[in-house]
C-alpha positions as a LaTeX table, in Angstrom:
\begin{tabular}{lrrr}
\hline
Residue & $x$ (\AA) & $y$ (\AA) & $z$ (\AA) \\
\hline
Met1 & 25.30 & 156.82 & 102.53 \\
Val2 & 26.11 & 159.33 & 99.82 \\
Gln3 & 26.81 & 163.00 & 100.44 \\
His4 & 25.11 & 165.47 & 98.09 \\
Glu5 & 26.07 & 169.16 & 97.92 \\
Leu6 & 23.09 & 171.16 & 96.69 \\
Lys7 & 22.27 & 174.80 & 96.04 \\
Ile8 & 19.41 & 176.31 & 98.02 \\
Arg9 & 17.96 & 179.79 & 97.65 \\
Pro10 & 18.05 & 182.11 & 100.68 \\
Asn11 & 14.30 & 182.15 & 101.34 \\
Phe12 & 14.19 & 178.34 & 101.53 \\
Tyr13 & 17.42 & 178.23 & 103.56 \\
Asn14 & 15.93 & 180.65 & 106.09 \\
Asp15 & 12.74 & 178.56 & 106.32 \\
Ile16 & 14.88 & 175.55 & 107.25 \\
Ile17 & 16.83 & 177.51 & 109.88 \\
Glu18 & 13.55 & 178.78 & 111.38 \\
Gly19 & 12.17 & 175.22 & 111.53 \\
Asn20 & 9.34 & 175.84 & 109.07 \\
Lys21 & 10.66 & 173.65 & 106.23 \\
Thr22 & 11.49 & 169.99 & 106.92 \\
Phe23 & 11.50 & 168.63 & 103.38 \\
Glu24 & 13.17 & 169.08 & 100.01 \\
Val25 & 11.65 & 168.74 & 96.55 \\
Arg26 & 14.41 & 167.82 & 94.13 \\
Lys27 & 14.92 & 166.49 & 90.65 \\
Asn28 & 16.06 & 162.93 & 91.24 \\
Asp29 & 19.15 & 163.19 & 89.05 \\
Arg30 & 21.35 & 161.89 & 91.89 \\
Asn31 & 19.41 & 158.75 & 92.86 \\
Phe32 & 18.66 & 160.00 & 96.39 \\
Lys33 & 18.22 & 157.33 & 99.08 \\
Val34 & 17.15 & 157.26 & 102.73 \\
Gly35 & 20.31 & 157.78 & 104.79 \\
Asp36 & 21.96 & 160.12 & 102.27 \\
Glu37 & 23.35 & 163.38 & 103.61 \\
Leu38 & 22.25 & 166.64 & 102.00 \\
Ile39 & 24.59 & 169.59 & 102.39 \\
Leu40 & 22.41 & 172.55 & 101.49 \\
Lys41 & 24.51 & 175.57 & 100.50 \\
Glu42 & 22.85 & 178.97 & 100.42 \\
Trp43 & 23.06 & 180.39 & 96.90 \\
Tyr44 & 21.95 & 183.67 & 95.32 \\
Val45 & 21.21 & 183.75 & 91.58 \\
Glu46 & 22.97 & 187.13 & 91.27 \\
Lys47 & 25.89 & 186.64 & 93.69 \\
Gly48 & 26.52 & 182.89 & 93.92 \\
Tyr49 & 27.27 & 181.00 & 97.12 \\
Thr50 & 27.36 & 182.52 & 100.58 \\
Lys51 & 29.29 & 180.85 & 103.39 \\
Arg52 & 26.09 & 179.50 & 104.98 \\
Glu53 & 25.27 & 175.81 & 104.74 \\
Ile54 & 23.33 & 173.21 & 106.66 \\
Ser55 & 23.64 & 169.44 & 106.70 \\
Cys56 & 20.75 & 167.02 & 107.09 \\
Val57 & 20.06 & 163.32 & 106.56 \\
Val58 & 17.24 & 161.99 & 104.37 \\
Thr59 & 14.87 & 160.08 & 106.68 \\
Tyr60 & 12.03 & 159.52 & 104.18 \\
Leu61 & 11.79 & 159.58 & 100.41 \\
Leu62 & 8.58 & 160.00 & 98.38 \\
Asp63 & 9.14 & 158.80 & 94.83 \\
Asn64 & 5.65 & 158.23 & 93.46 \\
Thr65 & 4.29 & 159.92 & 90.33 \\
Glu66 & 0.80 & 159.93 & 91.86 \\
Phe67 & 2.07 & 162.59 & 94.30 \\
Cys68 & 5.22 & 164.04 & 92.66 \\
Lys69 & 6.05 & 165.25 & 89.20 \\
Glu70 & 7.80 & 162.48 & 87.27 \\
Gly71 & 11.56 & 162.52 & 87.83 \\
Phe72 & 11.29 & 164.43 & 91.12 \\
Val73 & 11.32 & 163.30 & 94.75 \\
Val74 & 10.33 & 164.76 & 98.10 \\
Thr75 & 12.81 & 164.08 & 100.90 \\
Lys76 & 12.05 & 164.39 & 104.61 \\
Arg77 & 14.84 & 165.34 & 106.94 \\
\hline
\end{tabular}
């Protein structure tokens, strides 16, 4: 398992907290794998990081250019 610290914008962060968003679409520049931990840190373009963060584990990884833009993955948590 690898731990990845990632920025996430407030609207997406809030969707996760509310239970409406259970996936991440990310550029696969970190070689994401099932079992990896994502630490999603709330981040404003204008102000930077807040103190809010959430941790989740990748339970499914879609890495198929038929369904995702090349070089990107969809992770299920």
